[in-house]
C-alpha positions in Angstrom: 90.9 83.8 98.4 88.5 86.7 99.0 85.8 84.3 99.9 88.1 82.5 102.4 89.0 85.9 104.0 85.3 86.8 104.2 84.4 83.6 106.0 87.3 84.1 108.3 86.3 87.7 109.1 82.7 86.6 109.7 83.8 83.8 112.1 86.1 86.2 114.0 83.3 88.8 114.3 80.9 86.1 115.5 83.4 85.0 118.2 84.1 88.5 119.2 80.4 89.4 119.5 79.5 86.4 121.6 82.6 86.9 123.8 81.5 90.4 124.7 78.3 89.0 126.3 80.3 86.3 128.2 80.2 85.9 131.9 83.3 87.3 133.7 85.7 85.2 135.6 85.3 86.1 139.3 89.0 86.4 140.0 90.5 87.6 136.7 90.6 91.2 135.7 92.1 93.2 132.8 93.1 96.8 132.2 93.7 98.1 128.7 95.6 101.3 129.2 96.0 104.4 126.9 96.9 108.0 127.2 93.3 109.0 126.4 92.3 107.4 129.7 94.6 109.5 131.8 93.2 112.4 133.8 93.8 114.8 132.0 94.0 112.8 128.8 97.2 113.0 126.7 98.2 112.1 123.1 100.6 109.2 124.0 100.6 106.5 121.4 101.5 104.0 124.2 99.2 101.2 125.2 99.3 98.2 127.5 97.3 95.1 128.5 97.5 94.2 132.1 96.0 91.0 133.4 95.4 90.6 137.2 94.5 87.2 138.6 93.6 86.8 142.2 94.1 83.3 143.7 93.6 83.1 147.5 95.8 85.8 149.1 98.0 86.4 146.0 97.5 88.9 143.3 99.3 87.9 140.0 100.2 90.6 137.5 101.1 90.2 133.8 101.5 93.5 132.0 102.7 94.0 128.4 103.3 97.6 127.3 104.5 99.3 124.1 105.1 102.6 122.2 105.5 104.8 125.3 106.9 108.3 124.6 109.8 108.0 127.1 111.3 105.5 129.6 109.2 104.0 132.3 109.6 105.2 135.9 107.0 103.1 137.8 103.7 101.2 137.5 101.0 100.4 140.1 97.4 100.0 140.9 95.6 103.2 142.0 92.6 102.9 144.3 89.9 103.9 145.1 88.0 106.5 143.0 84.6 107.7 144.2 82.8 106.6 141.0 83.3 103.9 138.4 85.6 104.7 135.5 86.3 108.2 136.5 88.5 110.3 138.8 91.9 109.9 140.3 93.1 107.9 143.3 96.2 107.3 145.4 98.7 104.5 144.7 97.5 101.4 146.5 99.7 98.5 145.2 103.2 99.2 143.6 104.5 96.8 141.0 107.8 96.0 142.7 110.4 95.2 140.0 108.6 96.9 137.1 111.2 97.5 134.4 112.3 101.2 134.3 113.8 103.4 131.6 112.2 101.3 128.7 109.5 102.3 126.2 108.2 98.7 125.7 108.3 95.5 127.7 106.6 93.1 130.0 106.3 92.8 133.7 105.2 89.6 135.5 105.0 89.6 139.3 102.9 88.7 142.3 101.8 90.5 145.4 101.0 88.8 148.7 97.8 90.5 149.9 98.4 89.4 153.5 101.5 91.5 153.9 101.4 95.2 155.0 104.4 95.9 152.8 102.4 95.0 149.7 100.5 98.2 150.0 101.6 101.9 150.2 101.6 103.3 153.7 98.8 105.9 152.9 96.5 103.2 151.4 97.1 100.9 154.3 96.4 103.6 156.9 93.3 104.7 155.1 91.9 101.2 155.2 92.2 100.2 158.8 96.0 99.9 159.1 96.0 96.2 158.2 96.7 94.2 155.1 93.3 92.5 155.5 91.5 95.9 155.5 93.6 97.1 152.5 93.0 93.9 150.6 89.3 94.1 151.2 89.1 97.7 150.1 91.1 96.9 147.0 88.8 94.0 146.0 85.7 96.0 146.6 87.0 98.8 144.4 88.2 96.5 141.6 84.8 94.9 141.5 83.2 98.3 141.4 85.5 99.5 138.6 87.1 102.1 140.9 90.7 101.0 140.5 93.1 101.4 137.7 96.6 100.4 136.5 98.9 103.4 135.7 102.2 103.4 134.0 104.4 106.4 134.7 107.2 107.7 132.4 109.9 110.4 132.6 107.9 112.6 130.1 104.6 112.0 132.0 105.5 111.7 135.8 101.8 111.7 136.8 101.1 108.8 134.4 101.4 108.3 130.6 98.8 105.6 130.2 96.2 104.1 132.4 93.4 101.5 132.2 90.5 100.6 134.5 90.5 97.1 136.0 87.4 95.3 134.8 86.3 91.7 135.1 87.8 89.7 132.2 85.3 88.0 129.9 85.7 84.4 128.9 84.2 82.9 125.8 81.1 80.9 126.3 81.0 77.3 125.1 78.9 78.4 122.1 81.7 80.8 121.0 84.2 77.9 121.0 81.8 75.7 119.1 81.2 78.5 116.5 84.9 79.0 116.1 85.4 75.2 115.6 82.7 75.0 113.0 84.2 78.0 111.2 87.7 76.6 111.2 86.3 73.2 110.0 84.5 75.0 107.1 87.7 76.8 106.2 89.5 73.5 106.1 86.9 72.0 103.8 87.0 75.0 101.5 90.8 74.8 101.3 90.7 71.1 100.6 88.1 71.5 97.8 90.3 74.1 96.1 93.4 71.9 96.2 91.5 68.8 94.9 
C-alpha cells in the first residue's frame, strides 16, 4: 500500500509541476483569495477560488468561498492598481446577487460588459464614461495582474479576503499523457496484487 501511495504521490507531483509551466488560456482567469493578501493583511482563515471566463462581451464568474470569520456583505472585482500584485483600487465590477450573511458558499453569475450598469459609476467615469472604455480598461488591468477579487464581510468591511486575477494555466498534452500512464501503472499494480 505504501508503494501505491508513493507512486500516486509521484504522479500527482509530476502533473502539478508540468501544469505550472503550462500556457494560459487567453480568456480564463483565476483568483485564489486569502486574508494574507488583503492590504493590510489579516489573520482570516477564509479562502476562495474564483474563476472568471470572458467570452465575447460576457464575463462569467464562478466563486466558491469558505471559512470566513463573519457573514458576507459584498464581493466584486477591484481595478486598477498602479503595479502588478500590489496596492488598492476602487470597485470596478460588483457581483450582483452575491450571497450575503453567509460564511461559506458559492456564487455563479455573469456580467454584460456592453452595459454601463455592469460597472460602478466611478469606474465608468474614470474610463471614458462608456462601457466600452471601462471594459477595455478592465481587460488591460486583468492581463497586467492589476485587478483583484475581494470578498467583504461584516467583521472586515474593507475586505476579509482577496486574490489577484491571473491567467489560468491549463495542463499541456504531456501532463495528461503522464497522468494516464501513471493511472495505468497503478491499475496494473493493483491487478498484480489481487492475482
